[in-house]
KEZAKE-138746 format. One record per residue (C-alpha): residue number from 1; residue in three letters; x, y, z. Coordinates in Angstrom, 1 decimal. Layout:
% KEZAKE-138746
  seq  type    east   north      up
  NUM   Ala       X       Y       Z
...
This chain:
% KEZAKE-138746
  seq  type    east   north      up
    1   Unk     0.0     0.0     0.0
    2   Unk     1.4     3.4    -1.0
    3   Unk     1.9     5.7     2.0
    4   Unk    -0.7     8.4     2.7
    5   Unk     1.9    11.1     2.0
    6   Unk     2.9     9.7    -1.4
    7   Unk    -0.7     9.2    -2.4
    8   Unk    -1.8    12.7    -1.4
    9   Unk     1.2    14.1    -3.3
   10   Unk     0.2    12.1    -6.4
   11   Unk    -3.4    13.3    -6.1
   12   Unk    -2.1    16.9    -5.8
   13   Unk    -0.1    16.6    -9.0
   14   Unk    -3.0    14.8   -10.8
   15   Unk    -5.5    17.5   -10.0
   16   Unk    -3.1    20.5   -10.5
   17   Unk    -4.7    23.3   -12.6
   18   Unk    -2.6    22.5   -15.7
   19   Unk    -3.8    18.9   -15.6
   20   Unk    -7.4    19.9   -15.0
   21   Unk    -7.5    22.3   -17.9
   22   Unk    -6.6    19.6   -20.3
   23   Unk    -8.8    16.9   -18.8
   24   Unk   -11.9    18.8   -17.6
   25   Unk   -13.2    21.0   -14.9
   26   Unk   -15.5    18.7   -13.0
   27   Unk   -18.3    16.1   -13.1
   28   Unk   -22.0    16.3   -13.5
   29   Unk   -23.5    14.5   -10.5
   30   Unk   -27.3    14.8   -10.0
   31   Unk   -29.0    15.7   -13.2
   32   Unk   -32.5    15.6   -14.6
   33   Unk   -33.2    13.9   -17.9
   34   Unk   -33.9    17.1   -19.8
   35   Unk   -30.6    18.8   -19.2
   36   Unk   -28.5    19.0   -22.4
   37   Unk   -24.9    20.0   -23.4
   38   Unk   -24.1    21.5   -26.8
   39   Unk   -21.6    19.3   -28.7
   40   Unk   -20.6    20.4   -32.2
   41   Unk   -23.9    22.3   -32.5
   42   Unk   -26.0    19.4   -31.3
   43   Unk   -27.8    19.1   -28.0
   44   Unk   -26.6    15.9   -26.1
   45   Unk   -28.2    14.7   -22.9
   46   Unk   -26.1    15.2   -19.7
   47   Unk   -25.6    12.1   -17.6
   48   Unk   -24.5    11.5   -14.1
   49   Unk   -20.6    11.2   -13.8
   50   Unk   -20.1    12.9   -17.2
   51   Unk   -16.9    14.9   -17.3
   52   Unk   -17.4    18.5   -18.1
   53   Unk   -15.0    21.0   -19.7
   54   Unk   -14.3    24.7   -19.6
   55   Unk   -16.7    26.6   -21.9
   56   Unk   -19.3    23.8   -22.0
   57   Unk   -22.8    25.2   -22.4
   58   Unk   -25.5    23.5   -20.3
   59   Unk   -29.2    24.0   -21.0
   60   Unk   -31.3    23.5   -17.9
   61   Unk   -35.0    23.7   -18.8
   62   Unk   -37.8    24.8   -16.4
   63   Unk   -38.2    22.2   -13.8
   64   Unk   -34.8    20.7   -14.5
   65   Unk   -31.6    20.6   -12.4
   66   Unk   -28.0    19.8   -12.6
   67   Unk   -25.3    19.5   -10.0
   68   Unk   -21.7    20.2   -11.0
   69   Unk   -18.7    19.3    -8.8
   70   Unk   -15.6    21.2    -9.6
   71   Unk   -12.1    19.6    -9.4
   72   Unk   -10.4    22.9    -8.5
   73   Unk   -11.5    23.9    -5.0
   74   Unk   -14.1    21.2    -4.7
   75   Unk   -17.1    23.6    -5.1
   76   Unk   -20.5    22.1    -5.8
   77   Unk   -23.1    24.1    -7.8
   78   Unk   -26.7    23.1    -8.0
   79   Unk   -28.4    24.8   -11.0
   80   Unk   -32.2    24.9   -11.3
   81   Unk   -33.9    25.8   -14.6
   82   Unk   -34.6    27.6   -16.6
   83   Unk   -31.0    28.5   -17.1
   84   Unk   -28.3    28.6   -19.8
   85   Unk   -25.1    27.9   -17.9
   86   Unk   -21.6    28.4   -19.2
   87   Unk   -19.0    26.5   -17.2
   88   Unk   -15.6    27.9   -16.1
   89   Unk   -12.8    26.2   -14.3
   90   Unk   -14.1    27.1   -10.8
   91   Unk   -17.7    27.9   -11.4
   92   Unk   -20.5    28.5   -13.9
   93   Unk   -22.4    31.6   -15.0
   94   Unk   -25.9    32.2   -16.3
   95   Unk   -27.9    35.4   -16.9
   96   Unk   -30.3    36.2   -14.1
   97   Unk   -29.8    32.9   -12.3
   98   Unk   -27.5    31.9    -9.5
   99   Unk   -26.7    28.3    -8.2
  100   Unk   -26.9    27.0    -4.7
  101   Unk   -23.2    26.6    -3.7
  102   Unk   -21.7    24.1    -1.3
  103   Unk   -18.6    21.9    -1.0
  104   Unk   -15.0    23.0    -0.4
  105   Unk   -11.4    21.7    -0.4
  106   Unk   -12.3    18.4     1.3
  107   Unk   -14.9    17.7    -1.4
  108   Unk   -12.2    18.3    -4.0
  109   Unk   -10.1    15.5    -2.5
  110   Unk   -13.1    13.2    -2.4
  111   Unk   -13.9    14.0    -6.0
  112   Unk   -10.6    12.7    -7.1
  113   Unk   -11.7     9.3    -5.8
  114   Unk   -15.1     9.4    -7.5
  115   Unk   -13.6    10.5   -10.8
  116   Unk   -11.1     7.6   -10.7
  117   Unk   -14.1     5.3   -11.0
  118   Unk   -15.6     7.3   -13.8
  119   Unk   -12.2     7.4   -15.6
  120   Unk   -11.9     3.6   -15.5
  121   Unk   -15.4     3.4   -16.9
  122   Unk   -14.4     5.6   -19.8
  123   Unk   -11.4     3.5   -20.5
  124   Unk   -13.2     0.2   -20.3
  125   Unk   -14.9    -1.5   -23.3
  126   Unk   -17.2    -4.3   -24.0
  127   Unk   -18.9    -4.2   -20.6
  128   Unk   -15.7    -5.3   -18.8
  129   Unk   -15.8    -5.1   -15.0
  130   Unk   -14.7    -1.6   -13.9
  131   Unk   -13.0    -2.2   -10.7
  132   Unk   -12.6    -6.0   -10.4
  133   Unk   -14.5    -9.1   -11.2
  134   Unk   -14.7   -10.5    -7.7
  135   Unk   -16.4    -9.3    -4.5
  136   Unk   -15.5    -5.8    -3.4
  137   Unk   -12.8    -5.7    -0.8
  138   Unk   -11.1    -3.3     1.6
  139   Unk    -7.3    -2.7     1.6
  140   Unk    -5.4    -3.0     4.9
  141   Unk    -4.4     0.4     6.1
  142   Unk    -1.5     1.6     8.2
  143   Unk    -2.1     3.6    11.4
  144   Unk    -1.6     6.9     9.7
  145   Unk    -3.9     6.1     6.8
  146   Unk    -6.6     4.8     9.2
  147   Unk    -6.4     8.0    11.2
  148   Unk    -7.0    10.0     8.0
  149   Unk   -10.0     7.9     7.2
  150   Unk   -11.3     8.4    10.7
  151   Unk   -10.9    12.2    10.2
  152   Unk   -12.9    11.9     7.0
  153   Unk   -15.7    10.0     8.8
  154   Unk   -15.8    12.8    11.4
  155   Unk   -16.1    15.3     8.6
  156   Unk   -18.9    13.2     7.1
  157   Unk   -20.8    13.1    10.5
  158   Unk   -20.7    16.9    10.5
  159   Unk   -21.9    17.2     6.9
  160   Unk   -24.6    14.7     7.6
  161   Unk   -25.9    16.5    10.7
  162   Unk   -26.0    19.8     8.7
  163   Unk   -27.7    18.4     5.6
  164   Unk   -31.3    17.4     4.8
  165   Unk   -32.0    13.7     5.0
  166   Unk   -32.3    13.2     1.2
  167   Unk   -29.1    15.2     0.4
  168   Unk   -26.5    12.6    -0.5
  169   Unk   -23.6    14.9    -0.9
  170   Unk   -22.2    13.8     2.5
  171   Unk   -22.3    10.2     1.3
  172   Unk   -20.6    11.1    -2.0
  173   Unk   -17.9    12.8    -0.1
  174   Unk   -17.2     9.9     2.2
  175   Unk   -17.4     7.3    -0.6
  176   Unk   -14.8     9.3    -2.6
  177   Unk   -12.4     9.3     0.3
  178   Unk   -12.9     5.6     0.9
  179   Unk   -12.3     4.8    -2.7
  180   Unk    -9.0     6.8    -2.7
  181   Unk    -7.8     4.6     0.2
  182   Unk    -9.0     1.4    -1.7
  183   Unk   -11.7     0.7     0.8
  184   Unk   -14.1    -0.4    -1.9
  185   Unk   -16.4    -2.5     0.2
  186   Unk   -17.0     0.3     2.7
  187   Unk   -17.5     2.8    -0.1
  188   Unk   -20.2     0.6    -1.7
  189   Unk   -22.0     0.4     1.7
  190   Unk   -22.0     4.2     1.9
  191   Unk   -23.3     4.5    -1.6
  192   Unk   -26.1     2.0    -0.9
  193   Unk   -27.1     4.1     2.0
  194   Unk   -27.2     7.1    -0.3
  195   Unk   -29.3     5.3    -2.8
  196   Unk   -31.8     4.4     0.0
  197   Unk   -31.8     8.0     1.2
  198   Unk   -32.6     9.4    -2.3
  199   Unk   -34.1     6.7    -4.6
  200   Unk   -34.3     9.3    -7.4
  201   Unk   -30.6    10.4    -7.2
  202   Unk   -28.6     9.1   -10.2
  203   Unk   -25.0     9.5    -8.9
  204   Unk   -25.0     6.9    -6.1
  205   Unk   -26.6     4.3    -8.4
  206   Unk   -24.2     5.1   -11.2
  207   Unk   -21.2     4.8    -8.9
  208   Unk   -22.4     1.5    -7.5
  209   Unk   -22.8     0.1   -11.0
  210   Unk   -19.2     1.1   -11.8
  211   Unk   -17.9    -0.5    -8.6
  212   Unk   -19.7    -3.8    -9.2
  213   Unk   -18.9    -3.9   -12.9
  214   Unk   -22.5    -3.9   -14.0
């Protein structure tokens, strides 16, 4: 197991601004069916875990919503329609409409773990298992790594206490941290809880499918 310091250094390099500019600015998390993204002049549906890029134009119709999690800074924006949103590196903009903003630096760290799952999905083909074919397992952690996970669970408890029951952002945060420490079984349990809390939320279900190779 790579030490916590080496892994965090690697994540810091991976999510440096220069790398993000080339690879995307964030992920779409919760999204209604009617939200679209203009690609080569054609409107394409936005899906949960889709990677978004600087300058992307999202159309959120009346009654629609999309939640964007940004790699840089870990900010989360929740846009409700009607809105025409242009995405930047650290946030979006729309005439006459403002998003609900949450998240922070700790969410950015968790997002690296969530995106690693989505990245492996993009690189897979033919329905091959995303993470591994057998049962999900948890890596054995050293004392320092376990202490960091314990700190993340305390942060989760705070987020959970301050969030509405059906808001699954705390669970997405914790699952992302657990995945980054290769605690896949624990992460799946957290995502299952999220799916139970919010049966209509797409992100927990999509992440569970990726982890189980469905």
